[in-house]
C-alpha positions as CSV (number, residue, x, y, z in Angstrom):
1,V,-58.7,23.3,47.0
2,G,-59.7,19.7,47.8
3,S,-58.9,16.6,45.7
4,S,-61.2,13.9,44.7
5,P,-60.3,10.1,44.9
6,G,-59.7,10.0,41.2
7,D,-57.1,12.8,41.2
8,T,-53.5,11.7,40.7
9,M,-50.5,13.8,41.8
10,L,-47.2,13.4,39.9
11,T,-44.2,13.6,42.2
12,P,-40.6,12.7,41.6
13,R,-39.6,9.4,43.0
14,Q,-36.2,8.4,44.2
15,E,-34.6,5.0,44.3
16,Q,-32.8,4.2,47.5
17,P,-29.4,2.5,47.3
18,A,-29.6,-1.3,47.7
19,A,-26.5,-1.6,49.8
20,E,-23.7,0.4,51.3
21,G,-21.4,1.9,48.6
22,T,-24.1,1.6,45.9
23,A,-24.5,4.7,43.8
24,F,-27.6,6.9,44.5
25,I,-29.6,7.3,41.3
26,S,-32.4,9.8,41.2
27,I,-35.5,8.9,39.2
28,Q,-37.3,12.0,38.0
29,A,-40.8,12.2,36.6
30,F,-40.0,15.5,34.8
31,P,-37.4,16.6,32.2
32,A,-34.1,17.9,33.6
33,L,-31.3,19.9,32.1
34,L,-28.3,17.8,31.1
35,D,-24.7,18.9,30.5
36,L,-22.9,17.3,27.6
37,P,-19.6,18.5,26.1
38,Q,-20.3,21.5,23.9
39,D,-19.0,19.9,20.7
40,L,-21.5,17.0,20.8
41,E,-24.5,17.3,18.6
42,V,-27.2,14.8,19.5
43,T,-29.1,13.2,16.6
44,E,-31.0,10.4,18.4
45,V,-32.4,9.9,21.9
46,S,-34.3,7.1,23.6
47,C,-35.6,6.5,27.1
48,G,-36.1,3.2,28.9
49,S,-38.0,2.9,32.1
50,R,-35.0,4.0,34.1
51,H,-32.2,4.8,31.7
52,T,-31.5,7.1,28.7
53,A,-29.3,6.9,25.6
54,V,-28.2,9.4,23.0
55,V,-26.4,9.1,19.7
56,T,-24.2,11.9,18.5
57,R,-23.7,13.1,14.9
58,G,-20.2,11.6,15.1
59,G,-21.7,8.1,15.9
60,E,-20.9,8.0,19.6
61,L,-23.3,6.5,22.1
62,Y,-23.8,8.0,25.6
63,T,-25.9,6.3,28.3
64,W,-26.9,7.1,31.8
65,G,-29.4,6.0,34.5
66,W,-30.1,2.7,36.2
67,G,-27.7,0.0,34.9
68,K,-28.6,-3.1,37.1
69,Y,-28.9,-5.3,34.0
70,G,-26.0,-4.0,32.0
71,Q,-28.3,-1.9,29.8
72,L,-25.9,1.1,29.8
73,G,-23.3,-0.9,27.8
74,H,-20.3,-0.1,30.0
75,G,-19.4,-3.7,30.7
76,D,-20.8,-3.7,34.2
77,N,-24.0,-3.2,36.2
78,S,-23.2,0.2,37.6
79,S,-25.6,3.1,37.4
80,S,-24.8,6.7,36.6
81,D,-26.5,10.1,36.9
82,Q,-24.1,11.5,34.4
83,P,-23.8,10.6,30.6
84,R,-20.9,8.2,29.9
85,R,-19.6,7.3,26.4
86,V,-19.9,3.6,25.6
87,E,-16.2,2.9,25.0
88,Y,-16.8,-0.6,23.5
89,L,-18.1,0.9,20.3
90,V,-15.1,3.3,20.0
91,A,-12.6,0.4,20.7
92,E,-14.3,-1.8,18.0
93,G,-14.4,1.1,15.4
94,L,-18.2,1.1,15.3
95,Q,-20.4,4.1,14.9
96,A,-23.9,4.2,16.5
97,E,-26.6,5.2,14.1
98,E,-29.8,4.5,16.0
99,V,-30.7,3.6,19.6
100,V,-33.9,2.2,21.1
101,C,-34.2,1.7,24.9
102,G,-36.5,-0.9,26.3
103,P,-37.5,-1.4,29.9
104,W,-34.2,-3.1,30.9
105,T,-32.4,-3.2,27.5
106,T,-30.8,-1.0,24.9
107,Y,-30.6,-1.8,21.2
108,V,-28.1,0.0,19.0
109,H,-27.8,0.0,15.2
110,V,-24.2,0.4,14.3
111,L,-22.0,0.9,11.2
112,E,-18.5,-0.4,10.7
């Protein structure tokens, strides 16, 4: 089967590490199965261009993906292929209610 010039093939892309010791982050064009602790019930999810965030029924925020601009909320610019709880909200006694991810940002509506 041939392809015409207008056909587009979707293939997963991968971002190469910028420097030695930098975490490798896979950028996938298709959904992937994700392991979260069994007792977590996700109520909200949002995807940015290279990161994802979820809010649980208990008001916790978990983020993962590319974190170059601090959009994961972990107090640094590290990236992660695995979901990590945003500990700042827990430490401040705040409960996440909604999350919206932008291209390089994450907005969270919280309750005290």
